[in-house]
C-alpha positions in Angstrom: 27.8 23.7 65.7 31.1 23.1 63.8 32.2 25.2 60.8 30.1 24.4 57.8 27.2 22.9 59.7 23.8 22.5 58.1 21.0 24.8 59.0 18.6 22.0 58.0 20.2 19.6 60.5 20.1 22.2 63.3 16.5 22.9 62.5 15.6 19.2 62.6 17.3 18.8 66.0 15.5 21.8 67.5 12.2 20.6 66.1 12.5 17.1 67.4 13.2 18.3 71.0 10.7 21.1 70.9 7.9 18.8 69.9 9.0 16.2 72.5 8.4 18.9 75.1 5.0 19.7 73.6 4.0 16.0 73.5 5.0 15.6 77.2 3.3 18.9 78.2 6.4 20.0 80.1 10.0 20.9 79.5 11.9 17.6 79.2 14.8 19.1 77.3 16.5 22.5 77.1 18.7 23.3 74.1 21.8 25.5 74.0 23.9 26.3 71.0 27.7 26.1 71.3 30.7 26.5 69.0 34.3 25.4 69.8 35.5 28.8 71.0 32.2 30.7 71.3 32.6 32.6 68.1 29.6 33.0 65.7 29.2 29.7 64.0 29.4 29.8 60.2 26.8 27.5 58.4 27.2 25.7 55.2 25.2 28.3 53.3 27.2 31.2 54.6 24.9 32.4 57.4 26.2 32.8 60.9 24.5 32.1 64.3 25.4 33.2 67.7 26.8 30.5 70.0 28.3 30.1 73.5 31.8 28.7 74.0 31.8 25.0 74.6 33.7 25.7 77.8 30.5 27.1 79.4 28.8 23.7 79.2 27.5 22.6 82.6 29.1 19.2 82.9 27.6 18.6 86.3 24.2 17.9 84.8 23.9 14.9 82.5 23.0 15.6 79.0 23.5 15.0 75.3 26.2 16.9 73.3 25.5 16.5 69.6 28.1 17.6 67.1 26.5 19.1 63.9 28.9 19.1 61.0 28.5 18.7 57.2 32.0 19.2 55.9 35.5 17.8 56.5 36.3 19.4 59.9 40.0 18.9 59.6 40.0 21.4 56.8 37.9 24.0 58.7 39.5 24.0 62.2 43.2 25.0 62.8 45.4 22.8 64.9 45.0 24.8 68.1 41.2 24.9 67.9 41.1 21.2 67.1 43.3 20.4 70.1 41.2 22.5 72.4 38.0 20.9 71.2 39.5 17.5 71.6 40.3 18.2 75.3 36.8 19.3 76.0 35.2 16.3 74.3 37.5 13.8 76.0 36.6 15.4 79.4 32.9 14.8 78.6 33.7 11.3 77.3 35.1 10.2 80.6 31.7 10.9 82.2 29.4 8.0 81.6 26.3 10.1 82.3 26.9 12.2 79.2 25.9 11.0 75.7 28.1 12.1 72.8 26.5 12.3 69.4 27.3 13.4 65.9 25.6 13.8 62.6 26.7 14.4 59.1 30.5 14.3 59.2 30.6 14.9 62.9 31.6 11.4 63.8 35.1 12.1 62.3 35.7 14.5 65.1 34.8 12.0 67.8 36.8 9.3 66.1 39.8 11.6 65.7 40.0 12.1 69.5 39.5 8.4 70.3 35.9 8.8 71.5 34.5 6.2 69.2 37.1 3.5 69.8 35.2 0.2 70.0 31.9 1.8 69.0 29.7 1.5 65.9 29.1 4.8 64.2 27.3 6.3 61.2 28.8 9.1 59.1 28.0 10.8 55.8 28.4 8.2 53.1 30.9 10.4 51.2 33.4 10.0 54.1 32.5 6.5 55.1 35.3 4.7 53.2 38.0 7.3 54.2 36.9 7.3 57.9 37.0 3.5 58.1 40.6 3.6 56.8 41.8 6.5 59.1 40.1 5.2 62.3 40.2 1.4 62.3 39.2 1.2 65.9 35.8 2.5 65.0 33.2 0.4 63.1 31.8 2.8 60.6 28.6 1.4 59.1 26.6 2.4 56.0 23.4 2.7 57.9 21.3 5.8 58.5 22.2 6.0 62.2 23.8 4.1 65.1 23.0 4.0 68.8 25.8 2.2 70.6 25.7 2.7 74.4 26.4 6.3 75.2 27.4 7.2 71.6 24.9 8.1 68.9 25.5 9.1 65.3 23.7 9.7 62.1 24.6 10.3 58.4 23.6 13.4 56.6 20.2 15.1 56.2 17.0 13.8 57.7 18.8 10.8 59.3 19.3 12.9 62.4 15.5 12.9 62.9 15.3 9.1 62.8 18.3 9.0 65.2 16.7 11.3 67.7 13.3 9.6 67.5 14.8 6.3 68.3 16.9 7.8 71.1 13.7 9.4 72.5 11.9 6.1 72.2 14.6 4.4 74.3 14.2 7.0 77.0 10.4 7.5 77.0 8.9 4.6 75.2 8.0 3.8 71.6 4.5 5.4 71.9 6.1 8.6 72.9 8.5 8.5 69.9 5.6 7.7 67.6 3.6 10.7 68.8 6.6 13.0 68.2 7.0 11.4 64.7 3.4 12.1 63.9 3.7 15.7 65.0 6.7 16.0 62.7 4.6 14.7 59.8 6.4 11.4 59.4 4.6 8.3 58.2 7.1 5.9 59.7 10.3 5.5 61.6 13.3 4.3 59.5 15.5 1.6 61.0 19.2 2.3 61.6 20.1 -0.7 59.4 18.6 1.1 56.3 21.4 2.3 54.0 22.0 5.9 53.5 20.5 7.2 50.2 23.2 7.8 47.6 22.7 10.2 44.6 21.5 8.6 41.5 24.8 9.4 39.7 26.6 7.2 42.3 24.3 4.2 42.1 25.7 1.4 40.0 23.7 -1.5 38.6 22.5 -4.2 41.1 25.2 -6.8 41.7 28.2 -4.6 40.7 29.8 -4.5 44.1 33.2 -3.6 42.7 31.8 -0.6 40.8 30.1 0.5 44.0 33.3 0.2 45.9 35.1 2.3 43.3 32.5 5.0 43.5 32.8 5.1 47.2 36.6 5.4 47.0 36.2 8.3 44.5 33.6 10.1 46.7 35.9 9.8 49.7 39.0 11.1 48.0 38.0 14.3 46.2 40.8 16.5 47.7 43.5 14.0 46.7 42.2 12.0 43.7 43.4 8.5 43.4 45.0 7.2 40.2 42.8 4.8 38.2 45.4 2.0 38.8 45.2 2.4 42.6 41.4 2.4 42.5 41.4 -0.8 40.4 43.8 -2.5 42.7 41.9 -1.5 45.8 38.6 -3.0 44.5 40.3 -6.1 43.1 40.2 -5.7 39.4 42.5 -4.6 36.6 42.4 -1.1 35.2 40.9 -2.5 31.9 38.2 -4.3 33.9 37.4 -1.1 35.8 37.0 0.8 32.6 34.7 -1.9 31.3 32.5 -1.7 34.4 32.1 2.1 34.1 31.3 1.9 30.4 28.8 -0.9 30.9 26.9 0.6 33.9 27.5 4.3 33.7 28.3 4.9 30.0 31.5 6.8 30.9 35.1 6.3 31.8 36.5 6.3 35.3 38.6 9.4 34.8 35.6 11.3 33.3 33.3 10.3 36.1 35.9 11.2 38.8 36.4 14.6 37.2 32.7 15.3 37.0 32.3 14.3 40.7 35.0 16.7 41.7 33.6 19.6 39.6 30.1 19.1 40.9 31.4 19.1 44.4 33.3 22.3 43.6 30.1 23.9 42.3 28.2 23.1 45.5 31.1 24.7 47.5 31.1 27.8 45.4 27.3 28.2 45.9 26.9 27.2 49.5 30.1 28.2 51.3 32.3 31.3 51.8 35.5 29.4 51.0 37.8 31.2 48.6 38.0 30.0 45.1 41.5 28.7 45.7 40.4 26.8 48.8 37.5 25.2 46.8 39.9 24.2 44.1 42.3 22.6 46.5 39.4 20.8 48.3 38.4 19.3 45.0 41.8 18.1 43.9 43.1 21.0 41.7 46.5 22.1 42.8 46.6 24.9 40.2 44.2 27.8 40.2 44.5 28.2 36.4 43.8 24.5 35.9 40.8 24.6 38.1 39.4 27.7 36.3 40.0 26.3 32.8 38.5 22.8 33.6 35.5 24.4 35.4 34.8 26.7 32.5 35.1 23.8 29.9 32.5 21.8 31.9 30.0 24.5 33.1 30.6 27.2 30.5 31.6 29.7 33.2 34.5 30.3 35.5 34.5 29.6 39.2 34.6 33.4 39.8 31.6 33.9 37.6 29.8 31.1 39.3 30.4 32.6 42.7 29.3 36.1 41.6 26.1 34.6 40.1 25.0 33.3 43.5 26.2 36.2 45.7 24.7 39.0 43.6 21.1 38.1 44.5 22.0 38.2 48.2 23.7 41.6 47.8 20.6 43.0 45.9 18.3 41.6 48.6 20.4 43.3 51.3 20.3 46.6 49.4 16.5 46.3 49.0 16.1 45.7 52.7 18.1 48.8 53.5 16.0 50.9 51.1 12.8 49.6 52.8 14.2 50.8 56.1 
């Protein structure tokens, strides 16, 4: 569990293997939770879970190590922790009996340490364009998931369930995977070649490939926004043509859409993480705290501080109520 991991993803992983054991009628898989240094793992919604240090992993017995991450890990791990994690992962990567997996944004960690060189991999669609540029030795696809030899990966959300069902199917047969899927309440298994779902606000009209490419560039560069001229050049149009595409299909201007994308991402960070307001602003491309606060207030009619307080107060009240009940 890497910093900012999704509780939903963790729950999905545990459910898939728990039900696999139930279907078989015996313990096929045992699950253990690790964090890079063994400290309590902080989830995306601010809750922490106990975890063992990764160094305690029994490398003598073949297994699957699945990295669960849903944020940019290079912004959440310091250089020393990242280096130590890389050493441990590379040690496992040299053992062909181990399968290394990742979901959400986890593939960026494997790619960073050279463990996806020459492999196909899936990653959260918001990081797909950036990851492809930073790690050219890895083939990042837009599919829900990828199984490539002893590397498996999935995009965000429920894609991890599809990934694990297909992995289980390869190990125990398609009928076994189908039984697990039924027990999970799924009507069908999705193929890895199905594209990751993209929010409606980021879905351009059919046939507008250049607009789609522009949207993907924006989503992949929130912390350091690209100038409109650079985006236009990268997708192969002039700035005026880019503006025309945005007006025609999204009824807005590129600069306005980009700003709204960054502000909405900032709002999710304020609601779902414990990052400081300054850290949230920097992660969304605002170098000045005052600029971030003013822009946020103009769009959402409240400041980032008020937004954070609005979503932490109910938690405080709930904790107080629990203490009174005791």
